[in-house]
N, C-alpha and C positions, 0 to 999 in steps of 0.2 A: 709684424701683425700676426696674431694667432690664427691658425686655420681650424676648420672643423675636425680634421684628423688629430691635431695636437690636443684639442679639448677632449676628444674621445679617449685618446691615449692617457691623458691625465686622470680621467675618471676611472678608466678600466685598464691600468697598466699591465695587469696580469693576463688580460685576454689577448691571445695571439692567434687563435683559430678564427676562421671565417665561416660565413654561411655556406659557402661551397663545401667546406669540411663537414658541416652538419648534414648536408644533402647526401654526401657519400656515406656518412655514418648511419643514416636512416633512409635507405633506398626505397623505392616504390614496392608495395607488397605484391607478391606473386599470387594473385587470386584469379578465379574464373571471371569471365566477362559478366558484368552486371552485379558482381558481389558487392555488398554494402559493408562498410566498416563503420560501426556505431559505437558510442561510448556513453557510459553513465559516469558522471563526474561529481560525486558528492563532496561536500565540505565536512570535516570532522567537528561539526559544531552542535550536534544534537542527534535526535532520533530520526529514523527513516520516515519521512512524510508519506502519506497515502498518495499524494500527487507525484512524488518521486518514484514510488513503486509503479504507478501508472506509466510514467515516462520510461523507466528502465525496462518494463515489460515490453513496450513497443520497440525499444532499441534492440532487445534480444530477439524479438520476433522477426524484425526486418532482417537482421544479420543472418539468422538461422535459415530463413526461407530463400535467401539468395546465396547460400553457401559462403557467407562472408565471415566477419569477425566482430564479436561484441567484447569490448574491454572496459575495465574500470580504471579510472584515474582519480587519485585523491587530490583534491584541490585545497591544500592546507596553507595557502599564503596569508590567510587572515589569522595570524597567530593570537591576536587578542581574544578572539571568540572560540578558539579551539577547546574542545572538551576531551580530556585524556580518555582513550579507549573507545571513543564513539565511532571511529573508523571501523574497528573490528566488529563492533556491535551491528553497524549497518550491513556489513558483509554477512554476518550470521543470520540476520533477519531476511536478507535477500535469498540466502540459501534455502530457508524454509519455504520460500515460494518458488523454488527451483530456478531462480535467476542466477545462474552461475556463469561467469565470464569465460571466454576462451583464453584471455590473457589479461595482464595488468596487475593491479594491486590485489593481493590476497591476504592482507593483514600481516602475518608474520613473514611473508615472503612475496616476491614479485616474479612474474613469469612473462616472457616475451622479449622480442628483439628491438622494441621501440621505447624502452624505459630509459631512466627510471620513471615509474608511474606515480610517483609522489612529487608534487610540484616543488616542494621545498628542497628536493634533491636534484632539481634541474636548473639550479641557479646559473651554472656556466652557460647553458644553452640560451637563457634569457639575456645574459650579459652580452653574448656574441651578437644577438639580434638588436639589442638596444644600442650597442656600440656602432652597429651598421647605420642605424637611424641617425645617430649623432654625426657620424661621418658624412651622411648625405644631407645634413642640415634639416632633417625632418623631426628632430627632437632637440630639446634644450633643457639645461638645469634651471630649476625654479627655486628661489631662495625665500619665497614668501612663507611667513609663519602661519600657523592655524588662526592666529589672531588677525593677521592681515586678510586672510581669506574671508573670515567672518565679517570684518568691517566692510569689505568689498560687497558682500552679499547684502548687508544692511543698506548700503547706499543704493544699490541696484533696486532693491525692493521698494525703498522709499520713493524712488523716481520711476517706478513701474517699468523697469528695464528687465529684460530676460536675464535671470541670474546665471552666474557661471564665470569661468575663467576662459575668456575668448577675446579675439580681436583686440580692440583698444583697451579692454579690461585685463588683458594678459600682460601684467606689468613686466615680468621677467623676459617675456618674448622679445622685447625691444633692447635688452641688454646686448652690448657688443660681445663678440667672442673674447676679446681682451678682458672686458669687465668680468665676465663669467669665469674666465681662467683665474683671475686674481682672487676672486671670492672663494673659489675652490682651494686654491693654494693657501688661503688664510683660514681654511678649515671651517668655513661657514656651512651650516647644515643645509641640505638641499634634497629635492626630489627631481625626477626627470619627467618632463611632460612631452607628449606628442604634439607636434606643430600641425594643427589642422588647417587645411586649405578650404574648408567648407564655409557655407553661409546658411544660417538657419531659415532664411527667407526663401531658399531654394528647395524644391522638391526633387527627390530621386525616386526612380522606380526600383522596387525590389521584388524578388520572386520567393514564394514560400510554397512548399509542397502541400500545405493544407489551405492556406488563405489565398493562394494564387498570386497574381501580380497586383501590387498596390503601390501607392505613392506615400512617401513619408519625408519629413523634414531632414535635410542634410545635416550632418554633424559639423558643428564649428567649435566645439569645446576642445580646449587643449588639455585633454585628460592626463592624469598622472599615470605613467606606465611603469615607473620604478620608484619604490618607496625608500624612505630614509633607513629602513631596517635591512636593506639589501635584497628585498624580495619584490617581484613584480606585482602589479595589481591583477585582478581577475581578467579584466578586459584584454590585457596584453598577453598574459600567460596562456589563456585558452587559444588565442590565435596561433601562437608558436606551437603549442602542443598539438592542436588539431592538424596543423600542417605537417609536422614531422612524424606524427603518428598515422598520418594519411587517413584521417576521418573523412568519409565520403558524405555523410549526412549527420548534421547536428540536430538532435531532437530534444527540445526543451520546452518549458512552459511559455505561454504567450505573454507573460509579464516581461519577457526578454525582448519582445519586438522593438521596444523603444531604444534598445541598445544596438540593434542591428546596423544602423548607419555607422556607428563607431567601429564595429567589428569589420564591416566591409571596407571601411576606409583604411584600417590597419592592414588588412590583407593586401590592398592595392599598394600601400606604401612599401610593403615588403616584396612586392612583385610576385605574390603568390596567388594561385587560383583558390578562391574561397570554396568551402564545401557547400552542399545544398543545405537549406535550413527548413525545418518543420517545427512550427510553434504550436504545440498541442493546447487545446482549451483547458482552462483551469476547472477543477472540480468545485462545485458550489454547494451550498446548503441553504435552507430557509431557516432564518433565526426565529427567536421567540416573538418577534414583532411582525413576522410574515414577510420579511425582506430577504431577498437573495444576496448572498455574500460569499466570498471565497472561503473555502474550508480553512479554518485558522488553527495553527498549532498552539496558540495561546488560549483559545476559547473552546475548541472542540476536541473531545477525547478521541473521536474517530479519525482525526487528522494524523494520528500516530499509528503506524502499522502495528506496533506492539499492542495496541488496544484490542485488535482482533486476535492476535496470537495469545494474549493473556486470558482472553475470554473463551478460547477454545473453538473459534471458527475454523473449519477446514481451509487450509491455505488455498487450495485449488478453487474454492468457491469465490474467494475474493478476486482471484485472477480472472475467473470466468466473468464475474460481474463487471470488473474493470474493462474486459474486452468488449462487453456490450456497449460501454461508453465509447470505446475506441472505434468500433466499427458497427454501423447500424444493422448490418446483415448477419452479425454473429449469432444473435439470439435464435433466429430461425434455423441457422446452420447447426447449432449445438443440439437443438431439439431433434432435428433430423438424424443426428448421429448419436442419439441416446446419451448425451452428456459424456461422450468418450472421445479419445483421440483429438483433443483440442489442438495439438501440435500440427495437425494436418490442415487446419483452417488457414486460409491465405489472407493475411492482413493487407489492407490498401489504404493509403492516405486519402484517396478519393471518397472513401466511405466514412470519413470523420466529419462530425458536426462542427460548425464554426462557433456554436454556442456552448458556454460552459454547462456541463451536465450536473444536474442536482444529485447529490449523493442520496441514495434510497436504501436505507437499512432493511426495509421489508423485502426489497428485490434481492439484496444480498442473502437474506435468510431463506428466500425461495430457492436460490441456487444451492445453498448449503443443504437444505432438506432433500433436494433432488440427488445431490451427490452422496450424502450419507445413506439414503435409502437404497442405493445401488452397491454399497459395500457389503462384504460378507460379515458374518458374526465375528470371525477371527480378525478381520481387518478393523472392525470397530473396537475390539479388545486392544489391539496394538495402538491404535490412534488414541484411545482413552488413556492407556497407560503412559504414552508419551506426554500427553497433556498433563495428566495428574502428577506425574513425577516432577514436573516443573512448576505447576501452578496450584494444585489442589490436593493437599494431603488427606483430607477427609474422603474424597473420591478414591484416592489411591488406596487408602486403608480398606474400603469396602470392596474394591475390585480384587485386592489381594487376598481377601478371605477365601475366595474360590473363583479362579479364572473361568472354569467351565460353567459355573452358575451365572456369571456375568454374561458369558456368550449366549446362554439360553435366554436370558432376559433380552439381549439384543436381537435374538432371532425370532422373537414374537412377530408373526405376520411379515417376515422379511423375505423368505424364499417362496413368494407367491407372485401371481401375475401382476397384481397391483400392490406393491409393498406399502406398509405404513410409512408416513413421513413425519414422525413425531420430533425427530432430533434435528437441530440446525447448528448446535455448538455443544461443546463438552463442559463449558463453564456452568451450565445450569442442569446438567444431566441428573443430578441427585433429586432435583425438583420433580423429575419425571419418573425416576425408578427407585427413589428412596424407600418407598413402601415395601419393596421386595426384601428389605433387610430388617431383621427383627428389631434392632435397636432404634432405627429411624421410624419404623411403624409404631412402636409402642409409645413414643413421645409425641405423636401427632394425632392420636385418636380424638375424634370429634363426633359425638353421638347426635349433635344438633343437625348433622347433615341428613339424617333420616327424615322422610316425609312426615311432617308434623300433623298431617290430616289422617294418618293411619295410627291406630291405637298401638302403644308399645307392646302390649301383650300379644297382639297379632304378629307384630314384627318378630318377637322372641320365638313364638311357636313356628313361624315360617322358617326362621334361621335354624332352629333345631331340626326341622325336617330336611332342610337343605344339606345337612351333614350326611344324608343318605345318598347324595348325588355321587354317581360313579363316573369320575372323569378319566377312567382308564378306557372307557368305551369311546367310540367315535363321537365327534362333536354333535352330530345331528341326533344321535340317541341320547346324549347327555342333555340336550335342550328339550327333548321330549319328556325326559324325567322332570325337568324344571317346570314344564307346563302342567304336568300331572300334579306336582306339589302345589303349584299356584291354584289350580282348579280345586284342590282339596280345601284350600283356605279361602275359597270364594273369590278368586281373582280371574277375570276374563282371560281367555287364551290369546286374545289379540286386542290391540287398541281400538280397532274398528268395532269389534263386538262390544267393548266396554262403552264406547261413545253412544252406541245404539240403545244400551240398557244400563245407564249409569246407576240407577236406583237398585239394581239387582246385584251389583258387585262392590267389593271393597276397593278394587282397582283392577289393573290388568297385569299380564305376565311381565311386562317391562318394569313395573314397580318392584316385582319380586327380584328381578335381575339387578335392579338398582340397590336393593337392600344388601344383596350379596356383594356387589361391587364396593359399596361403602364399607362393608364389614372387612373385606379383604384388602382394600386399597386406600382407605381413608379419603376417598374422593368420589365424585359422581362421574367423572370422565376418566377413563383408563383404557389400556389396551384390551384386546379380546379377552373376555372374562374366562372362557374355557382355557385359553393358553396361560393366563395368569395362574389358574388353579394347578395346571400341570407343572408349571415352573416352581410354584411354592411347595408343592408336594402335599400328600394327604395329612401328615401330622401337623404341618403349619396351618393348613386350612382349618382343621378341627380346632386347633389352639385359638385361632383368631375368632372363630364363631363363638366358642365358649367364652372368650374374654368379653366380647361385645354383649352377649346375652346377660352376663353378670352386671354390666354397666347400665343396661337399659332399665 
């Protein structure tokens, strides 16, 4: 009669090491009391999802503030869905958000004593663990084809039975060791399943750092833990990896809650202490029909982190915004700290909402404006150059015409008590500052912007007189000159005065300022007009006034 050990040896004849050997190879980490070991474990199957950025941000934050370790593990066991190069791209995008691990997978190399950090390179570890389960009678080979599984599901659904491979529906579970041994010797294809002792009618209590203690159905599915391609499934691989890498807290999306009974059951079968679990709420959005749904990588551009990078949002703005979702007290804290030193904020699971947060692009833009308003003109130059080099050749061309000129544009009303907050991303920067450049100004002239209630002859005469403005003088004196010119052409010196005696005036001094603003900027709304004239310089101001006068 064949024993469990003989069956295990037949399946894994090359495996001679034991779990004890692995425990010695990967000893406990030498870390301070309370230090957390967290991980971000992406699959190389596509782009970095905004939800994944959210989760990895929390992982890094928790590890840092406890003097622990944040590592990256590449979970590449799903070879059918793997996209070449996506692992490296994920790392590059994370780096742009300053999410840099202490150890783990770094693309072209790996760093740390608990690797390999790529699952496909850890096959020996998984085989040792699966062989142990086979020896203990806690796993068995399954010879059912995909067609067999599909037929089983069809029957179960037709009879309104909970679908799956479990209990009386686990056909290969009842095979004797002798029968399984012979099938393997005859080279029949197989997978290895975990032999669950659970019952889905039973409830178990589980603990979660965010959701607290709650009840959930016990797992009774005999899940596949080892595929025919020689790689483990995610469920089993992550249990082995989190044990031997000594992960203390697994932080992941709440869509994984339903898998928690499987994972806890696997830890128990291996006689391992499970890590703590924290299932973070998913990020939601309101769709075109007004319904809430999960942010979708198939439907929503903002589901990909690259969307924000490609559009020139400052990376720290997205991180700050996501932290407001992570902890309810962060927004008040960051205001108190003038949007600085975010790393000093102490994250807490107790401050996380149980409800999925709605992604609010306007809130993100608010944070971006606040952050960019606090940058120096030189920092704005460097950030703009970095973005333009990668994403916007037109912006790059105009910046490179004269770096100092670009800095002066950026510096308009920047070094003041309440700086302007015009900019929230670099992707649309030329929409705001394009008029400062001759070529972009000349192709966007629109004389229809001028007040149609004021005669064009008056506008011309006013503009010709405005050429006399001396903006080398202080701003208050410059404005007094403008008021004198306005008065000369019968414009009231204030809106209040104009409203009291509308029949006496053509308009008020604000109308004159608007004429000059449209003339110089091709728009009614623009930065401080005095500063614009200073940056443009006298020759360009004169050129533009003359050009508009000829067009009116």
